[in-house]
C-alpha positions as MATLAB code, in Angstrom:
seq = 'XXXXXXXXXXXXXXXXXXXXXXXXXXXXXXXXXXXXXXXXXXXXXXXXXXXXXXXXXXXXXXXXXXXXX';
ca = [
    -112.112 -120.591   41.692;
    -109.077 -120.574   44.269;
    -108.000 -116.902   43.065;
    -111.183 -115.132   44.065;
    -111.091 -116.742   47.279;
    -107.592 -114.938   47.786;
    -108.595 -111.291   45.940;
    -107.431 -111.896   42.939;
    -110.213 -113.258   41.011;
    -112.832 -111.589   38.770;
    -114.682 -109.981   41.080;
    -111.819 -108.550   43.298;
    -112.610 -110.585   45.904;
    -115.929 -108.626   46.194;
    -117.917 -111.632   47.973;
    -121.181 -109.753   47.116;
    -120.518 -109.312   43.544;
    -120.180 -112.957   42.945;
    -123.271 -115.079   41.496;
    -125.354 -117.195   43.745;
    -124.209 -120.244   42.314;
    -120.434 -119.615   42.520;
    -121.151 -118.797   46.316;
    -123.366 -122.396   46.351;
    -120.140 -123.989   44.906;
    -117.901 -122.435   47.600;
    -119.342 -122.927   50.881;
    -120.187 -126.569   49.773;
    -116.484 -127.138   49.571;
    -115.859 -125.560   52.809;
    -118.624 -127.106   54.452;
    -118.164 -130.633   53.296;
    -113.730 -129.838   54.605;
    -114.646 -128.552   57.725;
    -115.543 -132.127   59.582;
    -111.291 -133.405   58.581;
    -109.764 -129.636   59.845;
    -108.885 -131.367   63.065;
    -107.389 -134.524   61.546;
    -105.544 -132.204   59.338;
    -103.176 -131.170   62.193;
    -102.339 -134.725   63.650;
    -101.608 -135.669   60.137;
     -99.503 -132.540   59.702;
     -97.976 -133.478   63.107;
     -96.985 -137.247   61.998;
     -95.649 -136.268   58.717;
     -93.324 -133.690   60.590;
     -92.471 -136.587   62.924;
     -91.572 -138.914   60.134;
     -89.654 -136.553   58.158;
     -87.432 -136.446   61.202;
     -87.216 -139.769   61.331;
     -86.109 -140.266   57.975;
     -83.233 -137.592   57.691;
     -81.792 -138.721   60.577;
     -81.714 -142.441   59.813;
     -80.519 -141.234   56.138;
     -77.532 -139.247   58.022;
     -76.892 -142.246   60.389;
     -77.009 -144.771   57.335;
     -74.246 -142.540   55.244;
     -72.241 -141.294   58.096;
     -71.584 -144.865   58.878;
     -70.498 -146.049   55.070;
     -68.344 -143.425   54.845;
     -66.247 -144.696   58.119;
     -63.170 -146.446   57.770;
     -63.381 -149.659   58.866;
];
């Protein structure tokens, strides 16, 4: 199904050539996801910040662990 959205499916990306049940299925999927699209951007930003914090903490940990005392 995802392949048809990107144009490499059986219908060659032709929306008009798809059967009605496939159109309804795809429209209902994207319609249900719509309210959450704003939250996805915020969660992506939070994820990137957490990854940066984790990398910095790992570098500090291994830097201090490898130092001569």
